[in-house]
N, CA, C and O of each residue as an XYZ file, in Angstrom:
984
protein
N       0.846     -1.197      0.000
C       0.000      0.000      0.000
C       0.880      1.245      0.000
O       1.789      1.372      0.821
N       0.608      2.154     -0.916
C       1.442      3.358     -1.027
C       1.196      4.293      0.151
O       0.123      4.291      0.755
N       2.200      5.082      0.458
C       2.088      6.069      1.514
C       1.806      7.433      0.909
O       2.084      7.672     -0.266
N       1.252      8.323      1.716
C       1.143      9.727      1.350
C       2.229     10.470      2.115
O       2.208     10.525      3.345
N       3.177     11.040      1.382
C       4.336     11.703      1.991
C       4.297     13.191      1.679
O       4.180     13.587      0.519
N       4.393     14.002      2.706
C       4.478     15.451      2.549
C       5.955     15.841      2.559
O       6.693     15.473      3.473
N       6.379     16.586      1.539
C       7.753     17.077      1.463
C       7.700     18.595      1.378
O       7.175     19.142      0.409
N       8.235     19.278      2.379
C       8.235     20.737      2.342
C       9.440     21.240      1.544
O      10.493     20.603      1.504
N       9.255     22.392      0.914
C      10.338     22.978      0.128
C      10.739     22.122     -1.051
O      11.917     22.063     -1.405
N       9.769     21.455     -1.667
C      10.074     20.489     -2.731
C       9.916     21.072     -4.127
O       9.860     20.332     -5.110
N       9.845     22.389     -4.218
C       9.691     22.997     -5.534
C      10.936     22.948     -6.392
O      10.857     23.124     -7.608
N      12.080     22.712     -5.782
C      13.343     22.676     -6.518
C      14.404     22.007     -5.655
O      14.146     21.659     -4.502
N      15.582     21.831     -6.207
C      16.757     21.410     -5.465
C      16.606     20.106     -4.707
O      16.064     19.130     -5.226
N      17.087     20.100     -3.480
C      17.104     18.893     -2.668
C      15.694     18.365     -2.414
O      15.461     17.160     -2.507
N      14.760     19.246     -2.098
C      13.393     18.811     -1.841
C      12.764     18.143     -3.044
O      12.059     17.143     -2.912
N      13.020     18.697     -4.220
C      12.489     18.092     -5.444
C      13.105     16.716     -5.664
O      12.405     15.777     -6.044
N      14.414     16.588     -5.428
C      15.085     15.295     -5.587
C      14.512     14.258     -4.634
O      14.347     13.095     -5.001
N      14.206     14.680     -3.404
C      13.603     13.766     -2.432
C      12.223     13.328     -2.910
O      11.901     12.140     -2.887
N      11.410     14.289     -3.344
C      10.078     13.958     -3.839
C      10.155     13.021     -5.038
O       9.383     12.067     -5.136
N      11.070     13.289     -5.935
C      11.234     12.462     -7.127
C      11.606     11.034     -6.752
O      11.079     10.081     -7.326
N      12.502     10.888     -5.801
C      12.939      9.564     -5.361
C      11.778      8.796     -4.721
O      11.597      7.608     -4.988
N      11.003      9.466     -3.888
C       9.884      8.817     -3.223
C       8.769      8.476     -4.211
O       8.132      7.428     -4.113
N       8.549      9.382     -5.162
C       7.544      9.108     -6.186
C       7.906      7.903     -7.027
O       7.039      7.103     -7.379
N       9.178      7.769     -7.349
C       9.639      6.631     -8.148
C       9.431      5.316     -7.406
O       9.294      4.263     -8.028
N       9.409      5.380     -6.072
C       9.201      4.179     -5.266
C       7.716      3.874     -5.056
O       7.365      2.877     -4.425
N       6.845      4.740     -5.589
C       5.417      4.480     -5.516
C       4.649      5.270     -4.483
O       3.446      5.068     -4.321
N       5.326      6.174     -3.774
C       4.624      6.983     -2.782
C       3.800      8.072     -3.463
O       4.192      8.601     -4.504
N       2.664      8.399     -2.870
C       1.906      9.580     -3.270
C       2.538     10.785     -2.575
O       3.038     10.675     -1.456
N       2.510     11.918     -3.239
C       3.273     13.066     -2.769
C       2.407     14.300     -2.587
O       1.487     14.558     -3.363
N       2.725     15.058     -1.540
C       2.221     16.416     -1.394
C       3.435     17.329     -1.281
O       4.243     17.193     -0.362
N       3.556     18.250     -2.214
C       4.638     19.224     -2.214
C       4.139     20.491     -1.524
O       3.182     21.115     -1.982
N       4.782     20.868     -0.434
C       4.475     22.110      0.261
C       5.584     23.100     -0.066
O       6.724     22.936      0.370
N       5.247     24.116     -0.827
C       6.247     25.046     -1.361
C       5.723     26.471     -1.250
O       4.571     26.742     -1.588
N       6.572     27.383     -0.775
C       6.129     28.756     -0.528
C       5.941     29.557     -1.820
O       5.123     30.476     -1.859
N       6.674     29.227     -2.859
C       6.583     29.976     -4.121
C       5.671     29.230     -5.084
O       5.941     28.093     -5.472
N       4.587     29.895     -5.458
C       3.550     29.244     -6.276
C       4.096     28.744     -7.597
O       3.724     27.660     -8.046
N       4.975     29.515     -8.232
C       5.485     29.103     -9.541
C       6.356     27.852     -9.441
O       6.357     27.016    -10.345
N       7.098     27.726     -8.333
C       7.904     26.521     -8.133
C       7.018     25.321     -7.810
O       7.268     24.211     -8.281
N       5.987     25.549     -7.009
C       5.063     24.462     -6.687
C       4.408     23.920     -7.950
O       4.305     22.707     -8.132
N       3.969     24.819     -8.818
C       3.286     24.404    -10.039
C       4.224     23.673    -10.990
O       3.850     22.655    -11.573
N       5.442     24.187    -11.150
C       6.375     23.554    -12.082
C       6.827     22.185    -11.571
O       6.986     21.250    -12.355
N       7.034     22.068    -10.261
C       7.435     20.777     -9.690
C       6.310     19.758     -9.833
O       6.552     18.607    -10.197
N       5.090     20.179     -9.549
C       3.950     19.268     -9.684
C       3.816     18.804    -11.130
O       3.606     17.619    -11.391
N       3.936     19.729    -12.056
C       3.823     19.378    -13.470
C       4.909     18.402    -13.892
O       4.640     17.426    -14.593
N       6.147     18.669    -13.462
C       7.259     17.800    -13.834
C       7.081     16.396    -13.274
O       7.311     15.411    -13.975
N       6.672     16.304    -12.019
C       6.508     14.988    -11.394
C       5.313     14.241    -11.976
O       5.348     13.017    -12.103
N       4.265     14.962    -12.326
C       3.117     14.311    -12.965
C       3.503     13.746    -14.332
O       3.047     12.669    -14.716
N       4.336     14.472    -15.056
C       4.790     13.997    -16.365
C       5.601     12.712    -16.239
O       5.669     11.912    -17.173
N       6.219     12.525    -15.067
C       6.976     11.292    -14.817
C       6.072     10.161    -14.315
O       6.540      9.055    -14.044
N       4.787     10.449    -14.198
C       3.826      9.426    -13.828
C       3.539      9.318    -12.345
O       2.947      8.330    -11.911
N       3.942     10.310    -11.545
C       3.784     10.231    -10.107
C       2.487     10.913     -9.674
O       2.017     11.850    -10.320
N       1.926     10.432     -8.584
C       0.718     10.992     -7.983
C       1.154     12.118     -7.050
O       1.698     11.856     -5.977
N       0.925     13.348     -7.441
C       1.459     14.481     -6.690
C       0.460     15.627     -6.648
O      -0.228     15.911     -7.629
N       0.396     16.273     -5.498
C      -0.416     17.470     -5.291
C       0.467     18.539     -4.685
O       1.202     18.265     -3.735
N       0.414     19.735     -5.206
C       1.188     20.832     -4.626
C       0.267     21.742     -3.826
O      -0.876     21.985     -4.212
N       0.779     22.239     -2.712
C       0.033     23.154     -1.851
C       0.968     24.314     -1.505
O       2.003     24.115     -0.869
N       0.604     25.508     -1.922
C       1.436     26.676     -1.603
C       1.376     26.900     -0.096
O       0.304     27.105      0.473
N       2.546     26.859      0.541
C       2.608     26.867      2.007
C       3.791     27.687      2.502
O       4.920     27.513      2.043
N       3.517     28.578      3.440
C       4.571     29.260      4.194
C       4.696     28.528      5.526
O       3.829     28.666      6.388
N       5.754     27.760      5.703
C       5.843     26.902      6.884
C       6.014     27.692      8.177
O       5.853     27.129      9.260
N       6.333     28.974      8.093
C       6.479     29.793      9.293
C       5.205     30.553      9.638
O       5.205     31.377     10.553
N       4.114     30.283      8.912
C       2.835     30.950      9.130
C       1.805     29.913      9.566
O       1.496     28.992      8.810
N       1.275     30.054     10.770
C       0.401     29.023     11.322
C      -0.862     28.837     10.497
O      -1.333     27.709     10.353
N      -1.422     29.907      9.952
C      -2.635     29.763      9.145
C      -2.359     28.984      7.878
O      -3.178     28.169      7.452
N      -1.216     29.229      7.278
C      -0.826     28.511      6.068
C      -0.599     27.032      6.357
O      -0.992     26.174      5.566
N       0.031     26.732      7.484
C       0.301     25.344      7.854
C      -0.993     24.615      8.198
O      -1.153     23.442      7.860
N      -1.905     25.293      8.857
C      -3.202     24.676      9.138
C      -3.939     24.333      7.847
O      -4.565     23.278      7.739
N      -3.859     25.233      6.872
C      -4.493     24.968      5.577
C      -3.843     23.767      4.895
O      -4.534     22.949      4.287
N      -2.526     23.658      4.991
C      -1.824     22.489      4.454
C      -2.332     21.213      5.113
O      -2.634     20.232      4.434
N      -2.425     21.233      6.438
C      -2.870     20.038      7.163
C      -4.276     19.628      6.743
O      -4.557     18.438      6.598
N      -5.160     20.601      6.547
C      -6.524     20.283      6.105
C      -6.518     19.662      4.715
O      -7.250     18.707      4.453
N      -5.698     20.202      3.831
C      -5.631     19.667      2.460
C      -5.087     18.247      2.460
O      -5.603     17.382      1.752
N      -4.047     18.004      3.251
C      -3.470     16.662      3.325
C      -4.479     15.684      3.916
O      -4.582     14.545      3.462
N      -5.219     16.126      4.923
C      -6.234     15.264      5.526
C      -7.312     14.897      4.508
O      -7.794     13.765      4.486
N      -7.685     15.860      3.666
C      -8.669     15.598      2.620
C      -8.181     14.541      1.630
O      -8.980     13.831      1.019
N      -6.857     14.447      1.481
C      -6.262     13.475      0.561
C      -6.087     12.095      1.206
O      -5.598     11.163      0.568
N      -6.488     11.975      2.473
C      -6.383     10.689      3.153
C      -5.487     10.691      4.366
O      -5.458      9.718      5.120
N      -4.750     11.776      4.567
C      -3.886     11.887      5.737
C      -2.453     11.481      5.458
O      -2.190     10.580      4.661
N      -1.530     12.158      6.125
C      -0.103     11.912      5.912
C       0.352     10.642      6.610
O      -0.018     10.378      7.754
N       1.156      9.863      5.906
C       1.853      8.720      6.490
C       3.286      9.085      6.854
O       3.883      8.466      7.735
N       3.839     10.088      6.179
C       5.226     10.475      6.426
C       5.403     11.953      6.082
O       4.656     12.522      5.286
N       6.403     12.548      6.702
C       6.704     13.966      6.519
C       8.204     14.149      6.387
O       8.978     13.604      7.174
N       8.607     14.920      5.387
C      10.006     15.323      5.240
C      10.069     16.834      5.399
O       9.597     17.576      4.538
N      10.653     17.287      6.504
C      10.808     18.718      6.774
C      12.089     19.216      6.107
O      13.151     19.274      6.727
N      11.964     19.569      4.839
C      13.128     19.988      4.062
C      13.224     21.506      3.903
O      14.328     22.039      3.789
N      12.108     22.202      3.893
C      12.108     23.640      3.613
C      12.995     24.400      4.589
O      12.934     24.178      5.798
N      13.817     25.293      4.061
C      14.730     26.062      4.915
C      15.312     27.220      4.131
O      15.305     27.230      2.900
N      15.815     28.194      4.868
C      16.596     29.281      4.289
C      18.073     29.006      4.529
O      18.479     28.673      5.642
N      18.866     29.146      3.484
C      20.312     28.925      3.600
C      21.074     30.166      3.158
O      22.160     30.061      2.587
N      20.514     31.333      3.419
C      21.129     32.583      2.979
C      22.298     32.990      3.877
O      22.342     32.642      5.057
N      23.231     33.723      3.302
C      24.297     34.338      4.087
C      25.453     33.427      4.435
O      26.185     33.701      5.386
N      25.639     32.334      3.678
C      26.747     31.415      3.968
C      28.081     32.126      3.732
O      28.296     32.746      2.691
N      28.963     32.021      4.715
C      30.279     32.641      4.574
C      30.247     34.146      4.630
O      31.168     34.804      4.146
N      29.190     34.715      5.219
C      29.034     36.160      5.252
C      29.504     36.791      6.539
O      30.706     36.923      6.768
N      28.553     37.188      7.394
C      28.869     37.961      8.587
C      29.240     37.076      9.779
O      28.777     35.943      9.906
N      30.079     37.624     10.633
C      30.344     36.987     11.921
C      29.105     37.140     12.803
O      28.178     37.874     12.459
N      29.095     36.453     13.928
C      27.899     36.504     14.773
C      27.640     37.897     15.322
O      26.488     38.248     15.579
N      28.698     38.713     15.509
C      28.475     40.053     16.053
C      28.126     41.073     14.972
O      27.736     42.196     15.289
N      28.260     40.700     13.710
C      27.912     41.590     12.618
C      26.516     41.304     12.041
O      25.950     42.144     11.341
N      25.978     40.150     12.328
C      24.749     39.700     11.687
C      23.555     40.563     12.079
O      23.411     40.961     13.235
N      22.711     40.842     11.104
C      21.511     41.640     11.325
C      20.493     40.879     12.181
O      20.268     39.687     11.970
N      19.887     41.565     13.135
C      18.964     40.910     14.059
C      17.742     40.332     13.345
O      17.338     39.203     13.625
N      17.159     41.091     12.433
C      15.959     40.618     11.735
C      16.280     39.425     10.835
O      15.461     38.516     10.698
N      17.447     39.422     10.232
C      17.852     38.308      9.377
C      18.008     37.036     10.199
O      17.557     35.966      9.790
N      18.657     37.157     11.372
C      18.807     36.007     12.264
C      17.440     35.428     12.611
O      17.232     34.217     12.525
N      16.509     36.294     13.003
C      15.187     35.841     13.409
C      14.429     35.193     12.254
O      13.709     34.214     12.452
N      14.589     35.732     11.062
C      13.895     35.182      9.892
C      14.347     33.755      9.604
O      13.524     32.881      9.330
N      15.647     33.522      9.664
C      16.172     32.178      9.411
C      15.711     31.208     10.487
O      15.325     30.080     10.179
N      15.745     31.630     11.736
C      15.281     30.766     12.825
C      13.790     30.462     12.682
O      13.362     29.339     12.944
N      12.995     31.453     12.269
C      11.554     31.264     12.127
C      11.228     30.196     11.093
O      10.339     29.371     11.308
N      11.934     30.207      9.988
C      11.663     29.225      8.940
C      12.267     27.873      9.300
O      11.570     26.858      9.294
N      13.548     27.856      9.610
C      14.257     26.587      9.739
C      13.911     25.797     10.999
O      13.781     24.575     10.942
N      13.763     26.469     12.119
C      13.462     25.774     13.375
C      11.968     25.814     13.686
O      11.331     24.769     13.814
N      11.416     27.007     13.808
C       9.994     27.144     14.117
C       9.130     26.476     13.050
O       8.167     25.785     13.383
N       9.458     26.671     11.776
C       8.672     26.083     10.700
C       8.694     24.567     10.722
O       7.677     23.923     10.462
N       9.846     23.996     11.030
C       9.951     22.537     11.144
C       9.039     22.013     12.249
O       8.330     21.023     12.065
N       9.064     22.682     13.389
C       8.178     22.288     14.488
C       6.718     22.477     14.117
O       5.892     21.612     14.408
N       6.385     23.598     13.476
C       4.993     23.937     13.201
C       4.344     22.913     12.264
O       3.229     22.458     12.519
N       5.032     22.557     11.195
C       4.485     21.564     10.271
C       4.345     20.212     10.964
O       3.335     19.529     10.797
N       5.348     19.826     11.737
C       5.290     18.553     12.457
C       4.116     18.522     13.423
O       3.412     17.517     13.517
N       3.907     19.602     14.129
C       2.805     19.707     15.097
C       1.463     19.477     14.423
O       0.647     18.695     14.910
N       1.233     20.147     13.317
C      -0.094     20.119     12.706
C      -0.344     18.879     11.847
O      -1.495     18.567     11.542
N       0.699     18.179     11.458
C       0.510     16.926     10.741
C       0.593     15.712     11.662
O       0.265     14.598     11.254
N       1.026     15.923     12.889
C       1.227     14.783     13.779
C      -0.021     13.930     13.997
O       0.089     12.704     13.967
N      -1.205     14.512     14.214
C      -2.383     13.650     14.400
C      -2.593     12.679     13.241
O      -3.008     11.539     13.452
N      -2.311     13.122     12.033
C      -2.443     12.242     10.877
C      -1.366     11.157     10.884
O      -1.645      9.997     10.580
N      -0.151     11.533     11.228
C       0.950     10.567     11.277
C       0.689      9.500     12.337
O       0.965      8.322     12.113
N       0.161      9.907     13.481
C      -0.143      8.950     14.546
C      -1.276      8.012     14.123
O      -1.260      6.823     14.440
N      -2.242      8.552     13.417
C      -3.367      7.754     12.942
C      -2.937      6.748     11.882
O      -3.566      5.702     11.724
N      -1.891      7.057     11.170
C      -1.427      6.220     10.062
C      -1.053      4.816     10.501
O      -1.308      3.847      9.787
N      -0.443      4.707     11.683
C       0.045      3.415     12.142
C       1.445      3.098     11.656
O       2.034      2.103     12.078
N       1.986      3.924     10.777
C       3.353      3.742     10.283
C       4.020      5.103     10.071
O       4.864      5.266      9.190
N       3.626      6.066     10.888
C       4.091      7.431     10.713
C       5.591      7.593     10.900
O       6.209      6.929     11.733
N       6.159      8.486     10.108
C       7.597      8.766     10.204
C       7.868     10.199      9.764
O       7.242     10.715      8.838
N       8.804     10.818     10.444
C       9.257     12.168     10.101
C      10.758     12.124      9.878
O      11.494     11.497     10.640
N      11.204     12.798      8.821
C      12.629     13.045      8.643
C      12.829     14.554      8.560
O      12.280     15.216      7.679
N      13.619     15.088      9.483
C      13.991     16.495      9.480
C      15.322     16.662      8.765
O      16.265     15.913      9.020
N      15.402     17.632      7.879
C      16.662     17.891      7.193
C      17.454     18.920      7.999
O      17.095     20.096      8.047
N      18.523     18.465      8.623
C      19.402     19.318      9.418
C      20.588     19.730      8.532
O      20.401     20.017      7.350
N      21.784     19.760      9.084
C      22.968     20.114      8.302
C      24.224     19.724      9.062
O      24.280     19.837     10.286
N      25.234     19.264      8.329
C      26.501     18.958      9.001
C      27.191     20.227      9.496
O      28.082     20.158     10.342
N      26.783     21.391      8.970
C      27.378     22.651      9.418
C      27.159     22.874     10.910
O      27.979     23.505     11.578
N      26.047     22.353     11.427
C      25.759     22.502     12.852
C      26.584     21.560     13.709
O      26.625     21.715     14.929
N      27.240     20.589     13.097
C      28.025     19.614     13.838
C      29.489     20.014     13.951
O      30.174     19.612     14.891
N      29.972     20.809     12.992
C      31.369     21.240     13.102
C      31.505     22.729     13.353
O      32.624     23.222     13.496
N      30.398     23.462     13.411
C      30.468     24.875     13.747
C      30.986     25.730     12.607
O      31.990     26.429     12.742
N      30.296     25.667     11.495
C      30.718     26.436     10.322
C      30.819     27.926     10.654
O      29.881     28.493     11.214
N      31.943     28.571     10.317
C      32.115     29.989     10.661
C      31.252     30.907      9.800
O      30.843     30.542      8.697
N      30.984     32.092     10.316
C      30.214     33.124      9.625
C      28.854     32.601      9.145
O      28.418     32.870      8.026
N      28.212     31.853     10.025
C      26.953     31.210      9.644
C      26.115     30.923     10.893
O      25.395     29.926     10.942
N      26.210     31.791     11.895
C      25.608     31.477     13.187
C      24.094     31.329     13.103
O      23.512     30.525     13.831
N      23.447     32.095     12.225
C      21.993     32.014     12.104
C      21.562     30.652     11.566
O      20.648     30.029     12.108
N      22.211     30.195     10.513
C      21.880     28.910      9.902
C      22.306     27.747     10.800
O      21.549     26.799     11.008
N      23.523     27.835     11.325
C      24.015     26.787     12.217
C      23.118     26.674     13.451
O      22.787     25.568     13.880
N      22.729     27.803     14.013
C      21.841     27.778     15.173
C      20.511     27.125     14.858
O      19.988     26.348     15.657
N      19.965     27.437     13.697
C      18.667     26.876     13.322
C      18.761     25.378     13.068
O      17.871     24.622     13.458
N      19.835     24.949     12.417
C      19.970     23.521     12.119
C      20.408     22.727     13.351
O      20.082     21.547     13.482
N      21.140     23.369     14.242
C      21.432     22.730     15.523
C      20.149     22.517     16.314
O      19.978     21.495     16.979
N      19.253     23.491     16.233
C      17.950     23.339     16.878
C      17.180     22.175     16.282
O      16.554     21.409     17.015
N      17.215     22.029     14.974
C      16.516     20.917     14.322
C      17.061     19.579     14.816
O      16.292     18.657     15.091
N      18.382     19.471     14.929
C      18.989     18.229     15.423
C      18.541     17.929     16.849
O      18.193     16.790     17.159
N      18.547     18.932     17.716
C      18.131     18.735     19.099
C      16.636     18.445     19.184
O      16.214     17.582     19.954
N      15.839     19.156     18.403
C      14.396     18.932     18.398
C      14.063     17.511     17.970
O      13.108     16.917     18.470
N      14.838     16.970     17.056
C      14.582     15.620     16.558
C      14.576     14.609     17.692
O      13.744     13.702     17.711
N      15.497     14.756     18.639
C      15.578     13.817     19.753
C      14.333     13.894     20.637
O      13.741     12.874     20.991
N      13.947     15.120     20.984
C      12.769     15.283     21.842
C      11.497     14.875     21.119
O      10.622     14.241     21.709
N      11.388     15.230     19.855
C      10.223     14.821     19.068
C      10.100     13.302     19.017
O       9.000     12.756     19.103
N      11.244     12.622     18.877
C      11.232     11.156     18.833
C      10.732     10.577     20.148
O       9.965      9.614     20.148
N      11.157     11.151     21.266
C      10.699     10.656     22.574
C       9.206     10.921     22.768
O       8.483     10.072     23.290
N       8.754     12.088     22.350
C       7.333     12.407     22.469
C       6.474     11.504     21.587
O       5.388     11.083     21.986
N       6.968     11.213     20.388
C       6.153     10.540     19.370
C       6.209      9.019     19.443
O       5.336      8.342     18.900
N       7.221      8.479     20.105
C       7.439      7.037     20.069
C       6.258      6.226     20.564
O       5.931      5.188     19.989
N       5.614      6.691     21.629
C       4.476      5.978     22.177
C       3.267      5.976     21.266
O       2.319      5.220     21.479
N       3.302      6.837     20.239
C       2.211      6.916     19.266
C       2.565      6.200     17.964
O       1.840      6.290     16.973
N       3.686      5.493     17.985
C       4.080      4.731     16.801
C       4.676      5.548     15.686
O       4.719      5.100     14.540
N       5.141      6.749     16.003
C       5.736      7.628     14.993
C       7.230      7.764     15.252
O       7.650      8.113     16.355
N       8.026      7.487     14.227
C       9.476      7.637     14.323
C       9.887      9.016     13.827
O       9.288      9.554     12.896
N      10.916      9.585     14.458
C      11.435     10.896     14.047
C      12.950     10.821     13.974
O      13.615     10.550     14.974
N      13.490     11.060     12.791
C      14.938     11.082     12.589
C      15.327     12.324     11.798
O      14.470     13.055     11.303
N      16.617     12.546     11.688
C      17.125     13.665     10.902
C      18.246     13.189     10.001
O      18.922     12.201     10.291
N      18.430     13.896      8.918
C      19.569     13.696      8.032
C      20.335     15.014      7.995
O      19.738     16.086      7.904
N      21.654     14.924      8.066
C      22.505     16.118      8.078
C      23.395     16.114      6.839
O      24.492     15.557      6.866
N      22.932     16.726      5.760
C      23.740     16.742      4.536
C      24.928     17.677      4.648
O      24.954     18.598      5.466
N      25.901     17.413      3.807
C      26.980     18.368      3.609
C      26.578     19.371      2.541
O      25.411     19.447      2.157
N      27.536     20.130      2.067
C      27.272     21.156      1.062
C      26.923     20.495     -0.266
O      27.730     19.764     -0.840
N      25.722     20.757     -0.738
C      25.217     20.161     -1.962
C      24.907     21.267     -2.952
O      24.237     22.239     -2.603
N      25.380     21.135     -4.169
C      25.226     22.201     -5.157
C      23.821     22.155     -5.774
O      23.553     21.391     -6.701
N      22.940     22.995     -5.230
C      21.575     23.128     -5.729
C      21.252     24.623     -5.809
O      22.086     25.466     -5.478
N      20.030     24.940     -6.252
C      19.672     26.347     -6.419
C      19.812     27.139     -5.125
O      20.234     28.295     -5.147
N      19.461     26.525     -4.003
C      19.490     27.227     -2.716
C      20.901     27.562     -2.252
O      21.075     28.400     -1.367
N      21.918     26.919     -2.839
C      23.299     27.165     -2.411
C      24.108     27.901     -3.491
O      25.339     27.886     -3.468
N      23.418     28.533     -4.421
C      24.122     29.240     -5.502
C      24.984     30.387     -4.980
O      25.985     30.748     -5.599
N      24.592     30.960     -3.836
C      25.335     32.099     -3.292
C      26.499     31.683     -2.395
O      27.219     32.540     -1.883
N      26.689     30.392     -2.200
C      27.772     29.922     -1.340
C      29.122     30.227     -1.994
O      29.305     29.926     -3.173
N      30.059     30.809     -1.268
C      31.361     31.146     -1.859
C      32.123     29.899     -2.319
O      31.988     28.824     -1.736
N      32.924     30.066     -3.376
C      33.726     28.950     -3.884
C      34.664     28.384     -2.823
O      34.989     27.197     -2.843
N      35.097     29.234     -1.901
C      36.007     28.773     -0.853
C      35.363     27.699      0.019
O      36.047     26.803      0.513
N      34.042     27.789      0.209
C      33.353     26.792      1.026
C      33.279     25.449      0.275
O      33.397     24.388      0.888
N      33.088     25.499     -1.027
C      33.104     24.262     -1.825
C      34.493     23.627     -1.820
O      34.626     22.404     -1.768
N      35.528     24.470     -1.874
C      36.902     23.941     -1.843
C      37.195     23.288     -0.498
O      37.886     22.271     -0.437
N      36.672     23.868      0.578
C      36.857     23.290      1.906
C      36.311     21.866      1.945
O      36.958     20.957      2.464
N      35.126     21.684      1.398
C      34.535     20.341      1.364
C      35.335     19.424      0.446
O      35.634     18.286      0.810
N      35.679     19.912     -0.735
C      36.411     19.076     -1.689
C      37.733     18.585     -1.115
O      38.158     17.461     -1.381
N      38.382     19.441     -0.323
C      39.684     19.079      0.234
C      39.575     18.123      1.421
O      40.558     17.477      1.783
N      38.395     18.026      2.029
C      38.280     17.264      3.271
C      37.264     16.120      3.243
O      37.151     15.371      4.213
N      36.534     15.982      2.152
C      35.614     14.859      2.049
C      36.394     13.581      1.770
O      37.209     13.534      0.848
N      36.148     12.558      2.557
C      36.880     11.303      2.429
C      36.577     10.612      1.104
O      37.467     10.011      0.503
N      35.345     10.691      0.651
C      34.944      9.960     -0.553
C      35.371     10.651     -1.846
O      35.290     10.051     -2.918
N      35.815     11.881     -1.764
C      36.502     12.500     -2.883
C      35.667     12.851     -4.091
O      36.204     12.922     -5.196
N      34.384     13.072     -3.929
C      33.570     13.571     -5.035
C      32.538     14.537     -4.480
O      32.241     14.525     -3.285
N      32.003     15.358     -5.337
C      31.012     16.338     -4.906
C      29.688     15.651     -4.566
O      29.260     14.722     -5.251
N      29.062     16.119     -3.511
C      27.796     15.547     -3.079
C      26.683     15.906     -4.043
O      26.657     17.010     -4.587
N      25.752     14.964     -4.258
C      24.608     15.194     -5.135
C      23.322     15.157     -4.314
O      23.301     14.556     -3.240
N      22.249     15.784     -4.796
C      20.971     15.704     -4.085
C      20.497     14.275     -3.886
O      19.872     13.971     -2.870
N      20.781     13.393     -4.832
C      20.313     12.019     -4.717
C      20.998     11.262     -3.578
O      20.435     10.310     -3.039
N      22.219     11.685     -3.208
C      22.871     11.085     -2.042
C      22.008     11.263     -0.796
O      21.872     10.350      0.019
N      21.438     12.436     -0.666
C      20.597     12.747      0.489
C      19.225     12.108      0.334
O      18.677     11.566      1.294
N      18.669     12.170     -0.871
C      17.334     11.615     -1.116
C      17.282     10.131     -0.788
O      16.293      9.651     -0.235
N      18.344      9.400     -1.127
C      18.382      7.969     -0.832
C      18.372      7.696      0.655
O      17.753      6.733      1.109
N      19.058      8.540      1.422
C      19.093      8.377      2.875
C      17.733      8.695      3.489
O      17.278      8.002      4.399
N      17.094      9.737      2.991
C      15.753     10.073      3.465
C      14.798      8.918      3.188
O      14.001      8.539      4.046
N      14.887      8.368      1.990
C      14.031      7.238      1.631
C      14.240      6.066      2.592
O      13.280      5.425      3.018
N      15.485      5.798      2.922
C      15.783      4.720      3.876
C      15.169      4.996      5.238
O      14.537      4.115      5.821
N      15.346      6.212      5.754
C      14.851      6.535      7.090
C      13.324      6.484      7.175
O      12.772      6.257      8.251
N      12.648      6.691      6.061
C      11.193      6.592      6.045
C      10.709      5.155      5.875
O       9.537      4.861      6.109
N      11.599      4.269      5.473
C      11.199      2.924      5.081
C      11.085      1.976      6.264
O      11.541      2.277      7.367
N      10.464      0.816      6.014
C      10.369     -0.215      7.033
C      11.748     -0.754      7.421
O      11.922     -1.288      8.517
N      12.728     -0.612      6.519
C      14.083     -1.070      6.827
C      14.679     -0.303      8.002
O      15.584     -0.795      8.677
N      14.167      0.912      8.245
C      14.621      1.727      9.378
C      13.578      1.728     10.492
O      13.520      2.661     11.293
N      12.763      0.691     10.539
C      11.631      0.660     11.449
C      11.976      0.668     12.924
O      11.093      0.911     13.747
N      13.223      0.414     13.295
C      13.626      0.429     14.702
C      14.657      1.532     14.964
O      15.435      1.464     15.916
N      14.643      2.538     14.102
C      15.548      3.680     14.247
C      14.718      4.922     14.519
O      13.826      5.258     13.741
N      15.002      5.599     15.610
C      14.340      6.869     15.895
C      15.235      7.731     16.770
O      16.058      7.225     17.532
N      15.060      9.036     16.648
C      15.830      9.988     17.441
C      17.264     10.180     16.993
O      18.078     10.719     17.742
N      17.590      9.745     15.774
C      18.972      9.775     15.297
C      19.166     10.840     14.211
O      18.234     11.201     13.492
N      20.389     11.322     14.118
C      20.783     12.206     13.017
C      21.861     11.510     12.209
O      22.943     11.215     12.719
N      21.562     11.251     10.958
C      22.482     10.533     10.076
C      23.196     11.543      9.178
O      22.567     12.228      8.372
N      24.513     11.622      9.330
C      25.305     12.571      8.555
C      25.584     11.985      7.170
O      26.038     10.848      7.035
N      25.303     12.787      6.154
C      25.520     12.362      4.764
C      26.342     13.449      4.084
O      25.790     14.379      3.495
N      27.674     13.326      4.169
C      28.529     14.381      3.601
C      29.868     13.838      3.086
O      30.841     14.583      2.976
N      29.911     12.533      2.771
C      31.133     11.974      2.214
C      32.273     11.860      3.190
O      33.427     11.727      2.783
N      31.968     11.910      4.490
C      33.014     11.789      5.497
C      33.680     13.089      5.871
O      34.765     13.083      6.453
N      33.045     14.222      5.543
C      33.597     15.526      5.939
C      33.529     15.685      7.457
O      34.484     16.136      8.090
N      32.378     15.305      8.031
C      32.206     15.304      9.480
C      32.015     13.859      9.912
O      31.230     13.128      9.308
N      32.728     13.444     10.953
C      32.556     12.097     11.476
C      32.233     12.171     12.963
O      33.003     12.725     13.748
N      31.084     11.605     13.345
C      30.676     11.607     14.761
C      31.440     10.558     15.540
O      31.233     10.410     16.745
């Protein structure tokens, strides 16, 4: 029986790759994307590939928007799984923590940490009802090694990693697993502004010696949602070619 999987931020880049991978495996998809044009183009592309997909324009940091998403997903039969991928990755390699603009810091935290919690909160009743509910939060390896000049993003993704543990403890008694994946630097639309020096840092220190692709992460997300990971919860799995080792 196919699952209904909600993927936030799936209009392009990593989120789209995750949705594509899950669709190819037979899952039904709901794309939650803040930009209407990206939501429409992603839905069209995935439908052309033969996948069952619905797009819902959603601002994950806005409670009214998230409630509307939850109602739409419930109308489709209810979520079996959730991938919290949507995030802001602006300002990589930019300001030090004492130079960073206050409003910018708050904006990144609102989307990356608060938004992850908000979507999880409002879809949780459906996930618990599913009997096989699972959440994968997309964190970042940057929060594990303390990437410089990135305190807003690192703080938000560190929060996601910590939240994953507590969410897993809260949800376990309801049969819902919660894990996180921590990708390394992946060349997608959202990382176009990342300085070349940051890519060189990864290239020089990744053990596997090749550039990371979105599908590297998508495959891990697929595993964490699958029955093969049915006894794994509260964990953060680093996927960065050995750049960071726990």
